[in-house]
Every structure is written in C-alpha cells, then in structure tokens.
C-alpha positions in Angstrom: -18.0 40.2 26.3 -17.9 43.1 23.8 -17.4 40.8 20.9 -20.4 38.7 22.0 -22.6 41.7 22.4 -21.7 43.1 18.9 -22.2 39.7 17.3 -25.6 39.3 19.0 -26.8 42.7 17.9 -25.7 42.3 14.3 -26.6 38.7 13.8 -29.7 38.1 16.0 -31.4 41.4 15.9 -32.7 43.4 12.9 -30.0 46.1 13.4 -27.8 47.0 10.5 -25.5 49.6 12.1 -24.2 50.0 15.6 -22.8 53.4 16.5 -20.4 54.3 19.3 -19.3 57.8 20.4 -15.9 58.1 22.2 -14.5 61.3 23.7 -11.6 62.7 21.8 -8.3 61.7 23.5 -9.4 58.3 24.7 -6.9 56.3 22.6 -7.4 53.1 24.5 -11.2 53.2 23.8 -10.5 53.9 20.1 -8.1 51.0 20.0 -10.7 48.7 21.6 -13.5 49.8 19.3 -11.3 49.1 16.3 -10.3 45.7 17.7 -14.0 44.8 17.7 -14.7 45.9 14.2 -15.7 49.5 14.6 -14.4 52.2 12.2 -13.9 55.9 13.0 -16.1 57.7 10.4 -16.2 61.2 11.7 -16.1 63.6 14.7 -18.6 65.7 16.5 -17.8 69.1 18.1 -19.2 69.7 21.6 -21.5 66.7 21.7 -20.4 65.1 25.0 -21.2 66.9 28.3 -18.8 65.9 31.1 -18.0 67.9 34.3 -20.0 70.9 33.2 -18.1 71.2 29.9 -18.9 70.1 26.3 -16.2 67.8 24.7 -15.6 66.6 21.2 -16.4 63.0 20.3 -15.5 60.5 17.6 -18.3 58.6 15.8 -17.6 54.9 15.3 -19.7 52.6 13.2 -19.8 48.8 13.0 
C-alpha cells in the first residue's frame, strides 16, 4: 500500500518531493521508509510533540 501511494503521488500528481518525519529512535519506521525509497537527509530538534513533551525527528525525502 505504501509503495502504491508513493508511486501515485510522484507519478500522477505534480509533486516533486515527498517528505516524512519520523521520531528519533523508531528504527523500524526508518527501515520501512528506506525500503520505499526515502532517504534520511537531516534531523530536527524538538519538532514532534508527544505526551506533553517535544521529541527530535528525522527528515526523510523521496
């Protein structure tokens, strides 16, 4: 399903870049994003708010 969604967005819409932010420490999510063609290009500090706390996130681009 994820592969079909990314393929549709890139091929059928006029979108050139798809970004994805993953909370630091979620290695399975990083693995899956890489499996579907995303690349980790950077990190953000305190950009995800979860359970009343800010967390760091990784920026992934396709």
